[in-house]
FITI-279714 format. One line per 2 residues: number of its first residue (from 0); their letters; for each residue x, y, z of C-alpha. Coordinates in nm, 3 decimals. Layout:
NUM = A = X Y Z ~ ...
REM end
This chain:
0 = MF = -4.378 -1.364 -3.095 ~ -4.254 -0.990 -3.152
2 = GY = -4.427 -0.690 -3.001 ~ -4.406 -0.429 -3.277
4 = DT = -4.528 -0.381 -3.631 ~ -4.354 -0.657 -3.815
6 = KS = -4.422 -0.589 -4.183 ~ -4.061 -0.466 -4.229
8 = FG = -3.916 -0.772 -4.048 ~ -4.112 -1.004 -4.293
10 = DE = -3.959 -0.819 -4.585 ~ -3.624 -0.839 -4.425
12 = LI = -3.670 -1.227 -4.369 ~ -3.768 -1.287 -4.737
14 = AV = -3.464 -1.088 -4.866 ~ -3.204 -1.244 -4.609
16 = AG = -3.320 -1.604 -4.689 ~ -3.372 -1.550 -5.060
18 = LS = -3.711 -1.740 -5.051 ~ -3.877 -1.823 -5.370
20 = DE = -4.207 -1.679 -5.487 ~ -4.371 -2.005 -5.408
22 = QV = -4.237 -2.024 -5.062 ~ -4.350 -1.683 -5.003
24 = EH = -4.702 -1.729 -5.131 ~ -4.738 -2.046 -4.927
26 = AR = -4.614 -1.880 -4.611 ~ -4.879 -1.606 -4.670
28 = EV = -5.145 -1.858 -4.728 ~ -5.045 -2.031 -4.392
30 = WR = -5.042 -1.695 -4.222 ~ -5.373 -1.580 -4.336
32 = ET = -5.549 -1.913 -4.236 ~ -5.362 -1.957 -3.897
34 = GG = -5.283 -1.596 -3.791 ~ -4.974 -1.529 -3.570
36 = EF = -4.648 -1.357 -3.672 ~ -4.562 -1.377 -4.049
38 = GW = -4.183 -1.420 -3.984 ~ -4.242 -1.680 -3.736
40 = VI = -4.468 -1.869 -3.987 ~ -4.180 -1.859 -4.225
42 = AS = -3.946 -2.005 -3.969 ~ -4.171 -2.254 -3.852
44 = LG = -4.221 -2.398 -4.206 ~ -3.865 -2.462 -4.230
46 = YV = -3.808 -2.216 -4.499 ~ -3.531 -2.014 -4.292
48 = SR = -3.314 -2.117 -4.013 ~ -3.288 -1.954 -3.672
50 = PQ = -2.984 -1.735 -3.746 ~ -3.148 -1.599 -4.047
52 = LY = -3.458 -1.544 -3.838 ~ -3.284 -1.329 -3.591
54 = AA = -3.058 -1.163 -3.850 ~ -3.361 -1.027 -4.026
56 = LA = -3.497 -0.928 -3.687 ~ -3.179 -0.728 -3.612
58 = EA = -3.195 -0.553 -3.945 ~ -3.570 -0.473 -3.879
60 = SG = -3.548 -0.351 -3.541 ~ -3.201 -0.168 -3.567
62 = LP = -3.066 -0.378 -3.271 ~ -2.721 -0.532 -3.259
64 = LA = -2.723 -0.928 -3.258 ~ -2.506 -1.070 -3.002
66 = GD = -2.371 -1.427 -3.016 ~ -2.140 -1.636 -2.806
68 = PE = -2.390 -1.689 -2.512 ~ -2.115 -1.823 -2.257
70 = RL = -1.901 -1.494 -2.300 ~ -2.215 -1.289 -2.259
72 = RQ = -2.300 -1.479 -1.941 ~ -1.944 -1.410 -1.808
74 = HM = -1.988 -1.013 -1.864 ~ -2.342 -1.010 -1.680
76 = DP = -2.365 -0.799 -1.375 ~ -2.439 -1.047 -1.097
78 = RL = -2.599 -0.766 -0.878 ~ -2.869 -0.722 -1.150
80 = VV = -2.927 -1.107 -1.214 ~ -3.019 -1.169 -0.864
82 = KM = -3.331 -0.927 -0.892 ~ -3.491 -1.159 -1.130
84 = TY = -3.606 -1.528 -1.097 ~ -3.561 -1.793 -1.364
86 = EQ = -3.945 -1.801 -1.376 ~ -3.955 -1.421 -1.479
88 = VI = -3.662 -1.470 -1.726 ~ -3.842 -1.752 -1.911
90 = EH = -4.181 -1.595 -1.904 ~ -4.063 -1.235 -2.022
92 = QF = -3.770 -1.354 -2.242 ~ -3.511 -1.118 -2.128
94 = MP = -3.223 -1.075 -1.873 ~ -3.048 -0.775 -1.730
96 = FQ = -2.699 -0.757 -1.852 ~ -2.534 -0.446 -1.732
98 = LQ = -2.609 -0.096 -1.613 ~ -2.405 0.164 -1.811
100 = EG = -2.442 0.540 -1.679 ~ -2.797 0.495 -1.589
102 = VL = -2.906 0.290 -1.876 ~ -3.014 -0.063 -1.826
104 = VI = -2.880 -0.292 -2.103 ~ -3.090 -0.612 -2.119
106 = LT = -3.048 -0.937 -2.346 ~ -3.371 -1.000 -2.518
108 = AH = -3.526 -1.240 -2.763 ~ -3.825 -1.030 -2.804
110 = PG = -3.759 -0.680 -2.837 ~ -4.018 -0.384 -2.809
112 = RA = -4.234 -0.537 -2.554 ~ -4.422 -0.277 -2.335
114 = ET = -4.431 -0.551 -2.031 ~ -4.053 -0.576 -2.049
116 = YE = -4.009 -0.208 -1.988 ~ -4.251 -0.202 -1.717
118 = LC = -4.094 -0.498 -1.546 ~ -3.753 -0.341 -1.572
120 = QE = -3.890 -0.017 -1.414 ~ -4.049 -0.210 -1.125
122 = RF = -3.729 -0.447 -1.071 ~ -3.449 -0.199 -1.146
124 = GT = -3.591 0.142 -1.085 ~ -3.513 0.278 -1.442
126 = SE = -3.701 0.347 -1.752 ~ -3.385 0.406 -1.964
128 = IA = -3.349 0.055 -2.140 ~ -3.102 -0.051 -2.434
130 = EL = -3.184 -0.376 -2.576 ~ -2.920 -0.634 -2.714
132 = LV = -3.065 -0.896 -2.928 ~ -2.997 -1.271 -2.868
134 = TD = -3.184 -1.573 -3.005 ~ -3.440 -1.764 -2.804
136 = LD = -3.202 -2.056 -2.781 ~ -2.905 -1.843 -2.651
138 = LT = -3.121 -1.668 -2.403 ~ -3.246 -2.007 -2.273
140 = MI = -2.883 -2.136 -2.247 ~ -2.778 -1.825 -2.060
142 = AA = -3.086 -1.869 -1.808 ~ -3.016 -2.232 -1.771
144 = RT = -2.661 -2.198 -1.692 ~ -2.718 -1.893 -1.471
146 = FR = -2.991 -2.037 -1.265 ~ -2.869 -2.400 -1.283
148 = DD = -2.873 -2.507 -0.937 ~ -3.221 -2.338 -0.843
150 = MV = -3.380 -2.504 -1.167 ~ -3.242 -2.853 -1.102
152 = DM = -3.346 -2.821 -0.727 ~ -3.713 -2.747 -0.834
154 = AV = -3.705 -2.993 -1.108 ~ -3.635 -3.254 -0.832
156 = LS = -3.807 -3.132 -0.558 ~ -4.094 -2.911 -0.665
158 = NH = -4.363 -3.168 -0.578 ~ -4.214 -3.251 -0.242
160 = RR = -4.181 -2.911 -0.139 ~ -4.546 -2.842 -0.239
162 = NP = -4.655 -3.142 -0.018 ~ -4.405 -3.395 0.116
164 = EQ = -4.674 -3.635 0.188 ~ -4.747 -3.689 -0.182
166 = SA = -4.370 -3.755 -0.271 ~ -4.249 -4.107 -0.327
168 = SR = -3.901 -3.965 -0.210 ~ -3.978 -4.157 0.119
170 = VF = -4.092 -4.513 0.041 ~ -4.229 -4.601 0.376
172 = TN = -4.351 -4.379 0.641 ~ -4.289 -4.483 1.018
174 = EQ = -4.646 -4.520 1.062 ~ -4.660 -4.770 0.760
176 = IV = -4.368 -4.962 0.891 ~ -4.521 -4.998 1.239
178 = FV = -4.847 -5.096 1.082 ~ -4.714 -5.365 0.856
180 = AG = -4.478 -5.497 1.110 ~ -4.778 -5.522 1.362
182 = II = -4.970 -5.733 1.085 ~ -4.673 -5.961 1.017
184 = LA = -4.609 -6.003 1.404 ~ -4.984 -6.081 1.464
186 = FL = -4.981 -6.341 1.179 ~ -4.679 -6.510 1.276
188 = VW = -4.824 -6.549 1.631 ~ -5.164 -6.684 1.493
190 = LY = -4.960 -6.935 1.248 ~ -4.778 -7.051 1.562
192 = LD = -5.109 -7.121 1.745 ~ -5.306 -7.230 1.452
194 = VR = -5.141 -7.313 1.115 ~ -5.447 -7.440 0.944
196 = WS = -5.692 -7.140 0.997 ~ -5.408 -6.882 0.965
198 = LT = -5.325 -6.990 0.626 ~ -5.684 -7.046 0.550
200 = FV = -5.772 -6.698 0.631 ~ -5.487 -6.564 0.406
202 = IA = -5.598 -6.778 0.117 ~ -5.967 -6.688 0.158
204 = VL = -5.866 -6.326 0.160 ~ -5.659 -6.365 -0.162
206 = QV = -5.921 -6.552 -0.327 ~ -6.205 -6.297 -0.244
208 = FF = -5.995 -5.995 -0.352 ~ -5.878 -6.176 -0.680
210 = LT = -6.234 -6.225 -0.782 ~ -6.353 -5.890 -0.669
212 = SV = -6.076 -5.730 -0.882 ~ -6.173 -5.918 -1.190
214 = VF = -6.538 -5.826 -1.152 ~ -6.442 -5.465 -1.083
216 = KT = -6.258 -5.451 -1.413 ~ -6.558 -5.598 -1.586
218 = VL = -6.783 -5.327 -1.458 ~ -6.532 -5.091 -1.586
220 = ML = -6.502 -5.245 -1.935 ~ -6.900 -5.230 -1.959
222 = AG = -6.889 -4.874 -1.853 ~ -6.617 -4.785 -2.094
224 = AR = -6.808 -4.952 -2.369 ~ -7.027 -4.654 -2.386
226 = HE = -6.752 -4.425 -2.523 ~ -6.802 -4.623 -2.846
228 = IE = -7.166 -4.501 -2.857 ~ -7.105 -4.153 -2.725
230 = PP = -6.755 -4.033 -2.827 ~ -6.659 -3.715 -2.622
232 = VD = -6.485 -3.537 -2.940 ~ -6.570 -3.632 -3.304
234 = AH = -6.450 -3.511 -3.660 ~ -6.713 -3.227 -3.677
236 = DV = -6.583 -3.072 -3.349 ~ -6.226 -3.062 -3.475
238 = AA = -6.334 -2.927 -3.817 ~ -6.535 -2.644 -3.658
240 = LH = -6.206 -2.509 -3.496 ~ -6.062 -2.203 -3.664
242 = DT = -5.684 -2.222 -3.669 ~ -5.655 -1.848 -3.586
244 = EL = -5.814 -1.918 -3.242 ~ -5.580 -2.193 -3.146
246 = PI = -5.352 -2.156 -2.847 ~ -4.996 -2.223 -2.827
248 = YS = -4.926 -2.595 -2.764 ~ -4.621 -2.732 -2.595
250 = VL = -4.491 -3.075 -2.667 ~ -4.226 -3.238 -2.432
252 = VP = -4.028 -3.534 -2.603 ~ -3.782 -3.677 -2.358
254 = VY = -3.508 -3.895 -2.528 ~ -3.203 -4.063 -2.402
256 = RE = -2.965 -4.226 -2.631 ~ -3.207 -4.273 -2.928
258 = PE = -3.012 -4.096 -3.204 ~ -3.181 -4.374 -3.446
260 = VV = -3.509 -4.235 -3.387 ~ -3.480 -3.878 -3.401
262 = GN = -3.526 -3.825 -3.762 ~ -3.844 -3.998 -3.780
264 = LI = -3.947 -3.809 -3.473 ~ -3.912 -3.488 -3.632
266 = AG = -4.077 -3.604 -3.951 ~ -4.370 -3.733 -3.768
268 = LK = -4.447 -3.449 -3.562 ~ -4.454 -3.232 -3.894
270 = KI = -4.761 -3.406 -3.986 ~ -4.965 -3.307 -3.688
272 = DY = -5.260 -3.110 -3.794 ~ -5.179 -2.785 -3.591
274 = PQ = -5.020 -2.466 -3.718 ~ -4.644 -2.527 -3.664
276 = HK = -4.576 -2.184 -3.552 ~ -4.802 -2.249 -3.262
278 = LD = -4.627 -2.573 -3.171 ~ -4.366 -2.524 -2.889
280 = IM = -4.179 -2.863 -2.945 ~ -3.900 -2.929 -2.690
282 = LL = -3.650 -3.219 -2.735 ~ -3.539 -3.308 -2.374
284 = LE = -3.185 -3.427 -2.391 ~ -2.964 -3.543 -2.100
286 = ED = -2.646 -3.333 -2.055 ~ -2.417 -3.641 -2.138
288 = DV = -2.631 -3.751 -2.454 ~ -2.410 -3.608 -2.712
290 = VT = -2.484 -3.854 -2.969 ~ -2.859 -3.784 -2.976
292 = LE = -2.803 -3.414 -2.958 ~ -2.584 -3.435 -3.269
294 = AA = -2.847 -3.664 -3.443 ~ -3.103 -3.395 -3.367
296 = KA = -2.882 -3.103 -3.498 ~ -2.829 -3.313 -3.819
298 = AR = -3.199 -3.350 -3.859 ~ -3.224 -2.965 -3.886
300 = PS = -3.568 -2.921 -3.749 ~ -3.767 -2.589 -3.791
302 = AN = -3.751 -2.290 -3.567 ~ -4.040 -2.403 -3.361
304 = WR = -3.828 -2.672 -3.215 ~ -3.598 -2.638 -2.902
306 = FI = -3.332 -2.835 -2.773 ~ -3.352 -2.841 -2.390
308 = IV = -3.026 -2.982 -2.236 ~ -3.143 -3.138 -1.881
310 = PN = -2.851 -3.088 -1.623 ~ -2.699 -3.427 -1.491
312 = AQ = -2.833 -3.452 -1.144 ~ -2.988 -3.742 -0.950
314 = PR = -3.261 -3.891 -1.006 ~ -3.190 -3.951 -1.353
316 = TK = -3.563 -4.013 -1.455 ~ -3.815 -3.923 -1.710
318 = PK = -4.018 -3.707 -1.473 ~ -3.719 -3.507 -1.359
320 = AC = -3.666 -3.435 -1.742 ~ -4.020 -3.330 -1.802
322 = NY = -4.008 -3.118 -1.485 ~ -3.709 -2.932 -1.630
324 = GL = -3.886 -2.886 -1.966 ~ -4.199 -2.758 -1.803
326 = FF = -4.015 -2.453 -1.698 ~ -3.960 -2.358 -2.047
328 = AR = -4.319 -2.445 -2.177 ~ -4.472 -2.159 -2.357
330 = GE = -4.799 -2.322 -2.445 ~ -5.150 -2.284 -2.269
332 = YL = -5.165 -2.681 -2.297 ~ -4.870 -2.930 -2.299
334 = TI = -4.845 -3.302 -2.394 ~ -4.578 -3.552 -2.384
336 = YD = -4.475 -3.792 -2.677 ~ -4.217 -4.048 -2.651
338 = AE = -3.952 -4.066 -2.938 ~ -4.125 -4.345 -3.132
340 = DI = -4.491 -4.218 -3.087 ~ -4.723 -4.172 -3.389
342 = PD = -5.017 -3.956 -3.259 ~ -5.340 -3.921 -3.446
344 = PT = -5.289 -3.601 -3.664 ~ -5.576 -3.429 -3.512
346 = QL = -5.503 -3.515 -3.148 ~ -5.391 -3.174 -3.027
348 = KS = -5.694 -3.022 -3.182 ~ -5.919 -3.275 -3.017
350 = AV = -5.757 -3.197 -2.685 ~ -5.843 -2.823 -2.718
352 = VA = -6.195 -2.898 -2.798 ~ -6.212 -3.131 -2.481
354 = FR = -6.069 -2.870 -2.248 ~ -6.290 -2.589 -2.389
356 = RA = -6.593 -2.813 -2.321 ~ -6.490 -2.926 -2.004
358 = GP = -6.527 -2.722 -1.673 ~ -6.242 -2.566 -1.485
360 = GF = -6.207 -2.896 -1.272 ~ -6.019 -3.090 -1.564
362 = VC = -5.634 -3.071 -1.540 ~ -5.571 -3.339 -1.813
364 = FQ = -5.702 -3.560 -2.112 ~ -5.545 -3.898 -2.166
366 = AA = -5.539 -4.018 -2.535 ~ -5.555 -4.393 -2.599
368 = LN = -5.227 -4.576 -2.675 ~ -5.178 -4.876 -2.899
370 = YF = -4.914 -5.047 -3.113 ~ -4.807 -5.049 -3.457
372 = NA = -4.616 -5.382 -3.437 ~ -4.885 -5.585 -3.282
374 = AE = -4.817 -5.874 -3.540 ~ -4.443 -5.904 -3.469
376 = NL = -4.437 -6.188 -3.224 ~ -4.645 -6.351 -2.942
378 = LT = -4.539 -6.100 -2.680 ~ -4.652 -5.791 -2.893
380 = RL = -4.980 -5.952 -2.964 ~ -5.056 -6.019 -2.597
382 = FT = -4.928 -5.673 -2.506 ~ -5.159 -5.512 -2.774
384 = LE = -5.457 -5.695 -2.635 ~ -5.383 -5.563 -2.280
386 = YS = -5.322 -5.201 -2.405 ~ -5.663 -5.225 -2.607
388 = YW = -5.881 -5.321 -2.316 ~ -5.696 -5.077 -2.073
390 = FD = -5.713 -4.771 -2.288 ~ -6.028 -4.834 -2.498
392 = YI = -6.237 -4.971 -2.222 ~ -6.084 -4.974 -1.865
394 = LP = -5.979 -4.608 -1.859 ~ -6.300 -4.487 -2.029
396 = GL = -6.491 -4.678 -1.775 ~ -6.298 -4.493 -1.500
398 = DR = -6.389 -4.179 -1.672 ~ -6.758 -4.244 -1.686
400 = LH = -6.784 -4.346 -1.336 ~ -6.606 -4.044 -1.229
402 = LP = -6.303 -4.260 -1.058 ~ -5.941 -4.178 -1.029
404 = IP = -5.742 -4.236 -1.353 ~ -5.380 -4.332 -1.337
406 = LG = -5.239 -4.173 -1.651 ~ -5.035 -4.368 -1.924
408 = GT = -4.683 -4.275 -1.987 ~ -4.758 -4.046 -2.302
410 = SN = -5.003 -3.873 -2.476 ~ -5.157 -3.710 -2.186
412 = HF = -5.279 -3.346 -2.244 ~ -5.247 -3.081 -1.966
414 = DV = -5.361 -2.751 -1.881 ~ -5.007 -2.612 -1.788
416 = SK = -5.108 -2.368 -1.529 ~ -5.283 -2.644 -1.322
418 = LR = -5.003 -2.883 -1.396 ~ -4.767 -2.632 -1.248
420 = SL = -4.989 -2.599 -0.957 ~ -4.983 -2.963 -0.901
422 = GG = -4.588 -2.964 -0.874 ~ -4.532 -3.145 -1.198
424 = WD = -4.417 -3.488 -1.197 ~ -4.288 -3.680 -0.922
426 = PF = -3.919 -3.764 -1.020 ~ -3.886 -4.041 -0.740
428 = NT = -4.197 -4.230 -0.879 ~ -4.129 -4.478 -1.151
430 = TE = -4.489 -4.444 -1.298 ~ -4.480 -4.072 -1.272
432 = DA = -4.802 -4.021 -1.483 ~ -5.003 -4.278 -1.297
434 = DL = -4.893 -4.103 -0.966 ~ -4.974 -3.758 -1.127
436 = GI = -5.341 -3.887 -1.226 ~ -5.406 -4.009 -0.862
438 = RA = -5.255 -3.678 -0.731 ~ -5.497 -3.469 -0.924
440 = SA = -5.794 -3.665 -0.800 ~ -5.654 -3.613 -0.453
442 = EG = -5.629 -3.246 -0.504 ~ -6.001 -3.243 -0.627
444 = YR = -5.913 -3.220 -1.019 ~ -6.052 -3.448 -1.277
446 = VG = -5.899 -3.647 -1.559 ~ -6.079 -3.705 -1.886
448 = IL = -6.045 -3.954 -2.188 ~ -5.987 -3.845 -2.528
450 = NS = -6.095 -4.057 -2.803 ~ -5.774 -4.009 -3.008
452 = TT = -5.484 -4.276 -3.062 ~ -5.119 -4.263 -3.038
454 = FE = -4.936 -4.559 -3.183 ~ -4.607 -4.678 -3.026
456 = EA = -4.369 -4.961 -3.032 ~ -4.450 -5.263 -2.832
458 = NA = -4.186 -5.448 -2.645 ~ -4.094 -5.723 -2.873
460 = DF = -3.809 -5.861 -2.644 ~ -3.913 -6.052 -2.326
462 = GN = -3.624 -5.921 -2.110 ~ -3.677 -5.553 -2.225
464 = WI = -4.049 -5.624 -2.126 ~ -3.974 -5.751 -1.798
466 = RQ = -3.746 -5.453 -1.723 ~ -4.039 -5.223 -1.837
468 = RS = -4.315 -5.395 -1.674 ~ -4.131 -5.407 -1.334
470 = RW = -4.065 -5.040 -1.359 ~ -4.443 -4.986 -1.396
472 = IK = -4.538 -5.226 -1.138 ~ -4.286 -5.060 -0.879
474 = GY = -4.433 -4.729 -0.963 ~ -4.797 -4.866 -0.875
476 = MQ = -4.657 -4.984 -0.543 ~ -4.487 -4.648 -0.477
478 = TW = -4.823 -4.474 -0.568 ~ -5.035 -4.679 -0.353
480 = LV = -4.801 -4.637 -0.060 ~ -4.806 -4.272 -0.106
482 = YT = -5.155 -4.234 -0.111 ~ -5.236 -4.476 0.166
484 = RH = -5.039 -4.275 0.434 ~ -5.346 -4.073 0.517
486 = PI = -5.643 -4.289 0.432 ~ -5.889 -4.100 0.661
488 = SL = -5.799 -3.756 0.507 ~ -5.791 -3.903 0.156
490 = IR = -6.162 -4.044 0.203 ~ -6.270 -3.708 0.310
492 = TI = -6.135 -3.549 0.007 ~ -6.237 -3.795 -0.274
494 = GL = -6.496 -4.003 -0.109 ~ -6.500 -4.385 -0.017
496 = RK = -6.611 -4.484 -0.352 ~ -6.321 -4.327 -0.519
498 = YL = -6.088 -4.445 -0.231 ~ -6.195 -4.801 -0.270
500 = AF = -6.152 -4.785 -0.650 ~ -5.788 -4.644 -0.607
502 = NF = -5.701 -4.939 -0.386 ~ -5.852 -5.209 -0.623
504 = FV = -5.716 -5.060 -0.923 ~ -5.351 -4.923 -0.806
506 = GG = -5.289 -5.132 -0.496 ~ -5.474 -5.446 -0.668
508 = TA = -5.276 -5.432 -0.976 ~ -4.969 -5.502 -0.783
510 = LT = -5.113 -5.751 -0.532 ~ -5.320 -5.980 -0.787
512 = AL = -4.951 -6.011 -0.986 ~ -4.799 -6.106 -0.659
514 = AA = -5.069 -6.351 -0.552 ~ -5.127 -6.549 -0.854
516 = PP = -4.831 -6.768 -0.836 ~ -4.880 -6.931 -0.498
518 = LW = -5.271 -6.967 -0.552 ~ -5.201 -7.123 -0.888
520 = GI = -4.908 -7.328 -0.737 ~ -5.146 -7.472 -0.469
522 = FL = -5.391 -7.570 -0.749 ~ -5.137 -7.733 -0.987
524 = LW = -4.994 -7.905 -0.674 ~ -5.335 -8.072 -0.596
526 = LC = -5.401 -8.111 -0.977 ~ -5.083 -8.330 -1.048
528 = TR = -5.058 -8.499 -0.706 ~ -5.419 -8.529 -0.568
530 = TR = -5.264 -8.457 -0.222 ~ -5.490 -8.429 0.058
532 = LV = -5.231 -8.185 0.227 ~ -5.415 -7.882 0.095
534 = EP = -5.762 -7.984 0.170 ~ -5.764 -7.861 0.537
536 = LF = -5.676 -7.520 0.392 ~ -6.005 -7.511 0.178
538 = PD = -6.325 -7.545 0.398 ~ -6.646 -7.536 0.190
540 = VV = -6.699 -7.171 0.163 ~ -6.321 -7.081 0.070
542 = LY = -6.334 -7.397 -0.179 ~ -6.650 -7.258 -0.348
544 = VA = -6.486 -6.908 -0.390 ~ -6.182 -7.080 -0.509
546 = IV = -6.376 -7.272 -0.781 ~ -6.562 -6.976 -0.887
548 = NL = -6.247 -6.765 -0.907 ~ -6.087 -7.046 -1.103
550 = LV = -6.367 -7.093 -1.357 ~ -6.529 -6.735 -1.353
552 = GN = -6.216 -6.531 -1.261 ~ -6.013 -6.683 -1.542
554 = FL = -6.289 -6.688 -1.779 ~ -6.358 -6.315 -1.728
556 = GV = -5.992 -6.240 -1.768 ~ -5.984 -6.409 -2.087
558 = YL = -6.323 -6.246 -2.199 ~ -6.184 -5.893 -2.116
560 = SM = -5.892 -5.962 -2.385 ~ -6.137 -6.105 -2.636
562 = IA = -6.369 -5.802 -2.613 ~ -6.059 -5.568 -2.667
564 = VF = -6.031 -5.644 -3.027 ~ -6.384 -5.516 -3.132
566 = RR = -6.324 -5.152 -3.097 ~ -6.026 -5.142 -3.323
568 = GT = -6.142 -5.446 -3.549 ~ -5.795 -5.638 -3.473
570 = FP = -5.990 -5.971 -3.505 ~ -5.667 -6.165 -3.581
572 = LL = -5.558 -6.130 -3.226 ~ -5.871 -6.280 -3.105
574 = PY = -5.729 -6.654 -3.034 ~ -5.431 -6.492 -2.839
576 = AL = -5.669 -6.398 -2.559 ~ -5.670 -6.759 -2.451
578 = LN = -5.328 -6.713 -2.339 ~ -5.420 -6.443 -2.099
580 = PV = -5.321 -6.650 -1.792 ~ -4.972 -6.706 -1.928
582 = YW = -4.972 -6.306 -1.952 ~ -5.067 -6.296 -1.597
584 = LM = -4.770 -6.514 -1.497 ~ -4.534 -6.294 -1.691
586 = QS = -4.664 -6.011 -1.500 ~ -4.602 -6.190 -1.171
588 = IA = -4.237 -6.222 -1.252 ~ -4.221 -5.858 -1.313
590 = AY = -4.402 -5.784 -0.990 ~ -4.180 -5.996 -0.779
592 = KA = -3.887 -5.808 -0.934 ~ -4.043 -5.471 -0.862
594 = LG = -4.112 -5.580 -0.507 ~ -3.742 -5.653 -0.466
596 = QL = -3.632 -5.331 -0.613 ~ -3.870 -5.132 -0.381
598 = FT = -3.663 -5.215 -0.091 ~ -3.339 -5.213 -0.272
600 = KP = -3.327 -4.965 -0.556 ~ -3.685 -4.769 -0.517
602 = FF = -3.575 -4.492 -0.749 ~ -3.392 -4.696 -1.004
604 = WE = -3.538 -4.612 -1.351 ~ -3.507 -4.955 -1.561
606 = KT = -3.437 -4.807 -1.920 ~ -3.672 -4.933 -2.193
608 = QH = -3.485 -4.980 -2.534 ~ -3.673 -4.851 -2.807
610 = GI = -3.631 -4.900 -3.213 ~ -3.585 -5.276 -3.169
612 = SR = -3.892 -5.352 -3.377 ~ -3.846 -5.522 -3.709
614 = LA = -4.169 -5.383 -3.843 ~ -4.203 -5.037 -3.980
616 = PF = -4.461 -4.788 -3.820 ~ -4.777 -4.720 -4.011
618 = RR = -5.015 -4.426 -4.008 ~ -5.353 -4.545 -4.082
620 = KS = -5.618 -4.754 -3.894 ~ -5.651 -4.991 -4.199
622 = EA = -5.297 -5.092 -4.176 ~ -5.323 -5.154 -3.794
624 = VR = -5.601 -5.403 -3.865 ~ -5.405 -5.592 -4.147
626 = AA = -5.097 -5.613 -3.937 ~ -5.273 -5.771 -3.640
REM end
């Protein structure tokens, strides 16, 4: 952390904090095993506070420690500030303050760095430098307020400016509007001229698409099953890592009005098997969320935690907050956890192994998600079945077949430099991670699957589930619209096979949910009334496809849910797979809500309420099986 001999700093810190012999010995043991700077090891273990850390640093370096960041900011020379960008301030951890008689006074959280002097000479034309020590949090606050407008602008528009055609800020292009309007007009003319065959054609297309989609997911599940036999990273790979060689790992934790989970969150992330002083954990808090900020302060996290206050600006979405946090990330790799997440303790190390094995074309590895409250009610059981086959079989199948992978909402592990080159997340897309996975593929990168699990809370309330699911489906609609703007160009980039897979997987998810009610409605109408009104719409070929779809398609849908229990051994969930058609109907309700919002509130972020489960989180696989 600090660019000079730090022996005296460690001694000062021990003296300032009054550490016991046991604490000192433990810190030395961790330091010998993991490397790094001794004083920062002590602070990350929670033995000293950040003020104590910097008070000791001030004594060891002989520099004055300045407080009151707002007063410092008011006295900064703006003519000096404009000669640096916020990226340089964050990277080099210093800011110019004043120029006094040819001596440049700088605010720094990392004194004694040679690269600081080199940059000052380059930017300000002076080698006479005086350092004024501030804490890293104070420097962050000063930089955030000084460059507020620029940083907010980039957090919102970085992806749009990199490539406007890959941004969901515009819902429909003119070409898409003309194309869809042309199809609708042509269909209405056909409907006027020939009602029977126009409706028959639509039903036939939907039936074929429905069955093809189910078969496609079956193929993916069979391909994904190979990951059970050939796990990409195993325990021996993780054990072979040396802690001294581990890189800094950034963790983004976006929260909003969730004070009740902050304490558990901080306690949970302390249990990750990764040197704490190499964890750069950022709690992303909205500017008006005072209650969560106060709860976070009361929890007194160790010095490797930072509270990043996200400015209040539209759109107020999780991806905008993550983009803002990305500015401050210090790590080589980065992941996102939600407030209620319980990741495998070795997950970060597994991701390091995966990145080091993979070629330079990999931008991200997605860990599996599952639920700790599967047994709470019927909804959580069905939700757990869906997540089990999605993350344990479908996404590994996409990985094995080298197809585009839409990321999940958390536990995706990024190469930070590549993530920044992609423009971060799209704040206008309500499934920003799914969009980022597709964008990575469109840019020639690959996303891999990590055989590690993060447990989180399944929605136990139907209304809450509908809000969450409608946001996800709306995001899939947005993503499909974005990447069908220039289909020929995309096919040339990723190939026809990947393009078709993207359409079936992303576009098909929304289309099948929308198509299910009318198709089932026609069947139920005939079943209940035996009316002959629908018979003209089902000539022999269409009827055979419909029957196969009814029998085979629904069977495969149930079968996929049944298989989902085997990898995790959650066999008590097996009977609930028979209710898969009911779960499809629930998704259809959410899909129609999503379609309406796509036209009326395309960027509206439906807030999902967390912390409503009656069941306490668990941390071991055996507990998960018993709970199910």
